[in-house]
C-alpha positions in Angstrom: 20.0 -22.8 13.3 16.8 -21.3 14.7 13.4 -21.9 13.0 13.2 -18.2 12.1 16.5 -18.4 10.3 15.4 -21.5 8.4 12.1 -19.9 7.2 13.6 -16.6 6.2 13.3 -15.9 2.5 16.5 -15.0 0.7 16.6 -11.4 -0.5 16.9 -12.4 -4.2 13.8 -14.6 -3.8 11.8 -11.8 -2.1 12.8 -9.4 -5.0 11.7 -12.0 -7.6 8.3 -12.3 -5.8 8.0 -8.6 -5.7 8.6 -8.1 -9.4 6.4 -11.1 -10.3 3.6 -9.3 -8.3 4.2 -6.2 -10.4 3.8 -8.2 -13.6 0.2 -7.3 -14.3 -0.8 -4.2 -16.3 -3.8 -3.4 -14.0 -1.6 -3.6 -10.9 0.9 -1.2 -12.5 -1.8 1.2 -13.5 -3.2 1.2 -10.0 0.2 1.9 -8.5 0.7 4.8 -11.0 -2.6 6.3 -10.1 -1.9 6.0 -6.3 1.4 7.9 -6.7 -0.7 11.1 -6.7 -2.4 10.2 -3.4 -5.1 8.0 -2.0 -8.1 7.2 -4.2 -11.5 5.6 -3.7 -12.3 2.4 -5.5 -14.9 4.1 -7.7 -12.3 6.5 -9.0 -9.8 3.7 -9.6 -12.5 1.8 -11.4 -13.2 4.7 -13.8 -9.5 5.3 -14.4 -8.5 1.7 -15.0 -11.5 0.7 -17.1 -11.7 -3.0 -16.2 -14.5 -5.1 -14.9 -15.1 -4.5 -11.2 -14.3 -8.1 -10.3 -10.9 -7.9 -12.1 -10.0 -4.7 -10.3 -11.0 -6.2 -7.0 -8.8 -9.2 -7.6 -5.8 -7.1 -8.5 -6.3 -4.8 -5.5 -6.4 -7.9 -3.3 -3.0 -9.0 -4.6 -1.6 -5.6 -3.9 -3.1 -5.5 -0.4 -1.8 -9.0 0.5 1.7 -8.1 -0.7 1.6 -5.0 1.6 2.1 -2.5 -1.3 -1.2 -0.7 -0.8 -3.4 -0.1 2.2 -7.2 0.1 2.2 -9.3 2.2 4.6 -13.0 2.4 4.9 -14.7 5.8 5.0 -18.3 5.0 5.5 -19.3 2.9 2.5 -16.3 4.0 0.5 -13.0 2.1 0.4 -9.9 4.3 -0.2 -6.6 2.8 -1.4 -3.2 4.3 -0.8 0.4 3.3 -1.3 1.8 1.7 1.8 5.2 3.5 1.5 7.2 5.8 -0.7 9.5 3.1 -2.0 6.9 1.9 -4.5 6.3 5.4 -5.8 10.1 5.9 -6.2 10.3 2.6 -8.1 7.5 3.5 -10.4 9.2 6.9 -11.1 12.5 5.1 -11.9 10.7 2.7 -14.3 9.7 5.7 -16.5 
């Protein structure tokens, strides 16, 4: 067995980690907002209405998991969904 095969995460475990990552209301709200397109952090902050440090922590979790991307436009950071699968999942959850 190759090292890559030994370190590969089973699909059921990857799914569990994905749903655990979604298990926070701020993260869910951010993903709902980003379904309509990319948003700057300042707009997310106004819409989500949490402390900036809390929003920053939750955005970092979403970034690390690869669900959202962040791009800098001057001094503004803009977040977007990394792919359409998440938007589809959020629509199905309604």
